[in-house]
N, C-alpha and C positions, 0 to 999 in steps of 0.2 A: 591130923593130916599125916599120911604115910608117904614114903618116897615114891610109891607107885601112883600117887595122885597127881603128880605134875611131871613135866618132861625134863626138868633140869635141876641140878643141885650144885652148890659151890664146887668148882673144880671140874664139873662135867663139861663135855664139849659135844655139840656146839651150843647148847642153850637155845632159847627162843630169840630169834633175831627181831629187834624192834626198830632199828634205824641204822642208817649210814650217814656219817657226818665228815666234814673236813675240819681239821684243826692243825695249825702250824705246818702247813704244806704237806699234810699227811691225811690219808683217808682212814677212817676208823669205823669198824662195825660195832654196834652196841647190842648186847645180848642180855636177856633177863635170866637170872639164876635164882632159884628158890632156895630158901633156907628153913629147914624144919626147926620149930621151937617146941620141945616136949612140954613146956609149961603152958603154951597157948596153941594147942593143935587145931583150934577153930579158926586161926588166922593164916593168911597166905602172906608170908614175908619174903621179900626179894631184894636183890642188889643188882646193879648194872655192871656188866663186864665189857670192857672196851678192848678190842683186838685191832692192832694196826694191820691194814691190808697188805702193806709191803713189809712182811715179817723179816725179810733179809736185811732191811734197813733199820729195823727196830730191835735192838738187843734187849731182852728182858721178858718177863712174864706178862700175861695180860694184866691190864689195869682194872681194879675193882673198886667200887664204892662200898661203903658200909650198907647195911640194910636200909633202904630208903622208901620202899613200897610196902605198905602193910594194909591189906584189904580183907574183906569178909569172904571173897570168893576168888577163884583162879581167874575168872573172866574179868572181874574188877581190877585185879592186879595187872593183868595184861593191858587192859584199857588205860590204866594210870600210866604205865611205862610208855605206851605209845602216844600218850597225850603230851609228853615233853617235846618242846620244839627244839630246833637245832641250837639256838642260843643257850637254852637250859642244859642240853646235853653237853655242849662245849664247856660250860661252866663246871659241870660235874666231872668231866674228864680232866679239865685243868686242875681241879682241886685234888684229884686222886693221883695225878702224875708225880713221880719223884722230881725233886728240884733240878737234878742234873739233866733230865730229859727235856724239860721245858725250856 
């Protein structure tokens, strides 16, 4: 896989929007970010990035998971990310937030 084969990479904005959730009285947008692995170019590996909708109220960088989606195709990776329900996404966000923000 090369960078041109998918729309986002770690640190890129905006990424592929997969959901909007509420957590701790704040609205968060979840985006899928792909991560190239030169040792496994045949796999689509991605992490979730959470951006607070009210950025003026949230000091810090976007919150990211580690790579949690690993699929054989771009379409399968997107489908996997979009299959997470709100409860699962909230758990992933909670686990990635720094302690002082939670």
